[in-house]
N, C-alpha and C positions, 0 to 999 in steps of 0.2 A: 504494500500500500504506500502511495506517495502522499506527502504533505500537500495540503490545499495551497495552490499558488495564489499569489496576490493578483488582483485584476491586471490584465495586460493591455496592450494597445486596442483601440476601438475605432470604429468608422470615423467618428468626429476628430480623433487625433490625426487622421489623414485628410482632414478638410471635407469630409463627406457629410452632408446634411440631408436627411430624408424628410420631405414635406416642409410645411411652414410652421408646424406646431413646436412648442418648446417642451423639452423633457423636464422631468423632476430633477432634484439635486443629484441623484445617483444614476439617472437615466437607466433605471432598472425596475423590475417588478416590485422590488422592496420600497419603491417610492410610495406605494399604496400603504398607508399606515397599518401596522400590525403584521404585514406579510414578511415572512422570513424564508431564507433559502439555505440549504445545507448540501454539501457534496461529500462523498467518499469516492476516491479515485484509486483504481487497482491497476498497477503496471508492474508486471513481473516477467522475467525470462525473455529469451531471444531464440531465434533459430527455427527449426522445423516444428510443425504442429504435432503435439502429443496430447490427445484428448484427455482432459482431466489434469494435465500438468501445465499446459500453456503453449505458447506465450499468452499472457493475460493482458488485455487492453480494454478494460471495462470499468463499471462502477455504478453508482446510484446517486440520483439527485432528488431531494425532497423540497416541496413548497409547502410551508405551513401557513395556511390562509389567515389565521387569527388565533389569539389566545382562546383557550377553552373550545377549540374546534370540536364539534360533536355535541356541544352544550349551548351553542349560540345560533341565532337565526342567520345562516349564510345561504342566501338564495343562489342558485346556479342553473346553468343550462349548457348544452353541448351541441356539437355539430360534427357530421362526418362528410368530408370531401371525397375520400375514397377509403374503403373499409378493409383493406388488406393489412390489418394491424389489430392491436388490442389496447383498450383503455377500460379497465375493469370498473364495475360499479355504476356504469352509466344508466342502466335500467332504473335503478333507484333514483338517480339524479333526474331522469325524465319523469318518473312517476311522482316523486315528492317535490321536485324543484329545489332540493336542498343538497348542499355539500356537507358531509358529516365526518370527513377524515382529512388528514394531510394528503397531498398529491405526490406520488413518487413516479420517477421515470428511470428506466434501466434498459438492459438488453432483452431481446425477445424471449430467450429461454430462462430468464430469471424473474419473470413476472410473478410466478406462483410463490416463490420464497419471499419476495418483497411484499406481496399482499399479505401473506401470513405473518410476516414480521410487524406490519402495521396493525394487524388484529391484536397481536400479542402486546404491542405498545399501548393500545387502547385499553386492554384488560389491566395492564399494570398501573395505569393512571386512574382507574375508576375509584370512586369514593366508597367508603365502607357501606355495605348494603345496597350499593347501586348495581342494578343489572345492566350489562352492556351487550351490545351486538354491533357488528361493524361490517360494512361493505365498502372497503377502501377503493380509492381511485388510483390505479397504477397503469402507466403507459409504457410503451416499448418502441424501440427501433432496433434493427438488426445490425450487429457489429461483427459479423462472422468473416468479413474480409481481413480484418486485422486481429481479431480476438478468437481465442478458443471458446466460442460461444456455446459449444456442447459440454464444456467442462464444468458449468454451473459454479462459477467462482464467487458470485455474489452471495453472501450469507446474511442471516438475520442480524448478526452483530454489526454488519456494515450499515444496514438500514437504521439501526438504533443510534449508531455513531453519527450518521448524517442528521438525524432528528435532534440529537443532543447538541450538535454543532451549528444548527440552523440559526442564522442571524439576519438582522437588517443591514442596511448599508450597501456598499459596493458588492457586486456578485462576480466571482471568478467565472470566466467564460472559456470557450474553446475545448481543449482536451481535459475536461474535468467531469467528475461524476458520471452520470449516465451517458454523457457525450464523449467519453474518453476515446472510444474506438470508432466514432462515426465519421462518415464521408458525405460531403455536400457538393453537388455539382462537380463531382470528380476531383475536388480539392479536399483537404482535411477539413472536417466540419466539427460539430459538437453543440455545446450549450451557448446560447446567446440571449440577451435580454435588452429591453428598452422601455421607455415610458413616455407619456405625454400628459401635460396638465391642460385641462379643458376649462375655459371660462365662457359661460354662455348664460344669458338671461339672468344675470345676477348670481349664478351658482358657480362653484369651483370644485372640480373633482380631478382625480388622477386615474389614468388607465395605464397599466403595466402589462407587459407580455414577456414570457419566457418560453424559448423554443429548444427542442432537441432536434437538430437539423441533420438529416441523413438521407437526402433525396437529390434528384436532379441530374440532368446531363450537362456537360460542359457548354455546348453550343447555345443553350437557352439562358445561361446566367446573365442577368442584368443587374446593375447597381445604379439606382436612381435613373433608370432608363438607358444607361450606357451598356452596349452589348459586350461586356467584359469577357464573357465566355468565348465569343468569336475572336476577340482581340488577343486572348491568351489561350490558344487552342492546346489540345493534348500533344500536338507536335512540339510545342514549346515547353510546357510543364506536363509531364506524363501523368496519365490517370493511373490509379492502382491497377494491379494485374486483374484480368477478367475473372469473374467468379461464376460464369455460366448464366448470369442474369443480364438483362439488357441494360445499356447505358441509361441512367436516369432512374433505375429501379431503386426503391428505398422508401423511407417514410419520414414524417415529421410530426411531432407532438407539439401543440401550442397550448399554453396555459395563460388565460387572460384574466386579470384581476382589476377591480375598480372599487373605490370607496363610494361611488354613487349609489343611491338607494334604488336599485333595480329589482324588479320582480322576475320570477323564473323565465317567463316568455321573453323578457327584455334581455336577460343573460344569454338566452339561446340566440337571439338576433346578434348580440355582440360577438359571440363565439363564431358565427358565420363569417364575420368580417376578417378573421385571421386568414381565411382562404384567399381573400383578395390581396392581402400583403404577400402571401406565398406566390400567387400568380404574377405579381409585379417583379419578383426576383427570378421567375422562370419556371416555377412548379406548375405541373399540369394535372395533378391528381392521377398519375398513371395507374394502369390496371394493377400493377404489382406494388403499389405504394399504399401505406397506411397513413392517412392524413386525418388526424383526429384532434378535436379542439374542445377545451373546457373553459367556460367563463364563470367566475363567481363574483359576487358583490358583497362587500362588507358594510354597506350603508344601513343595514338593519341589525348588525351584529350586537348592538347594545341590548337587544331583546333576547332573553333565554328561549331555547326551544320550548314550544308549548308542552305542558304536561297534561295528562288526562284529568278530567274534572274530579274524579275520585281521589286524586292525589293533590287536590287543591288548585289545579290549573283552571284558567279562565276558558270559557267556551268561545270567546271571540278575542283575537289579538289584533290590535291596530298596528299597521306598518306604514312606512313612507314609500312613495313611488315617484321616481323622476318622470316628468311629463314626456310623452313621446314627441312632443313638439320641439324639444331641445336635445333629443337623444342622438341626432345625426352627428353632433360634434364628437361624441364618444365613438361612433362608428369610424369616423375619419382617424381618430387617435389610434384605434385598434389596428387599422390598416397600416398606418405609418410606423407604429411601434413594432408590428410584426415584421415588416420589411427590414427595419433597422436592426431588429434582434437577429435576424438571419445573417445580415452583413456583419454584425458584431461577432457572431460565431465564426464566420470565415476569417475575419481579420485577426481574431485572438488565437485561432488554432495554429499550432506549430506542426511542422513536418513530423510524421510518426511512422516508424517501421514496426511492423507487427509479425504475425505468424508467417512462417516460410519466407521471411525477409521481404514481405510485400510492403511497399511504401506508399503512403498517402502524403502528397506534397502540399505544403501550405500555399495559400494564395499569396504570391509575392507582392509586398507592399509597394515597392518601387514601380512595378509594372501596373499595379492598380492605380496609383497616383497618375502615372503617365496616361493611362486610358481616360481617366476622369478629366484631366486637363485637355486632352485632345478633343473631347466632346463638350468643353466649356462648363464642366461641373465642379471644378475645384481649382 
């Protein structure tokens, strides 16, 4: 296991600004008050693949949406752009409109152990006499090009460590946590995040996005509209060795957070907009891609989850709702923050050599700057 790195270079460090909106102080999902992020990164071994031994290039990322998650009113919604992937617990999110667990992201074959670890964590935190049940939200993307994905290297203690280490403030990006072994547009990919502050009709709120980016072909990559993938083709910066999957195969998980008082149907609408941000970077929701999005709102988290009347709960709970007449500003924020989160993942990621000495090369910053200048963007 490697130590969590400090936040590295980002799109704005290279002069790249996506959209007209302003980010929060950390330009991260943690700009939404109460939201915390934790990573555990697993990098071990080199050389030929030996299933169960490595090389290991994987990890787990957790997003803690609020204090006392599972006891507070956190409305949520979700969206599927293409469903060749997994984000557990979504049936209950759809049915209830509530998020009742932290959100975790890892590799495809570790979803089960991560889910069970979140259940165990909820059980350990329960109060005396409190009955608990949990349907955690756990997403995945496939890191088998670089990682011993069949080796099941992510364990429960890694999830618990990520939860214990989750914090606000700057979020490490790129080759960290669940994004450790991921590839995006045939460059090294991984975790990225961004935020926007929205001022509209006398209200002020924040929208933050975190992505685990592991999708896309080189030729479709665009940054702020610039055809970077065509300008830096695989003939110049090689793609990782073929895996039997078509170029562009892969997945992306997006978690959208806001402190606006949204109801579940509004959260679903917000989650949909992540797909527009992905499309602007060059994603198409390919047949072999798992493009799954969750949005949650903390604007009513001051309310406890309703209890049954026989336990003293009220039959009616009053909640706040942002008017749909001003929600378009949040939609725009989600689109721009998703796009910038993906670019941040690409900028922060570093070249990585994994199993069988397969290498995923980082997006070269000098060439990216040159491309942006050539098209008048920086």
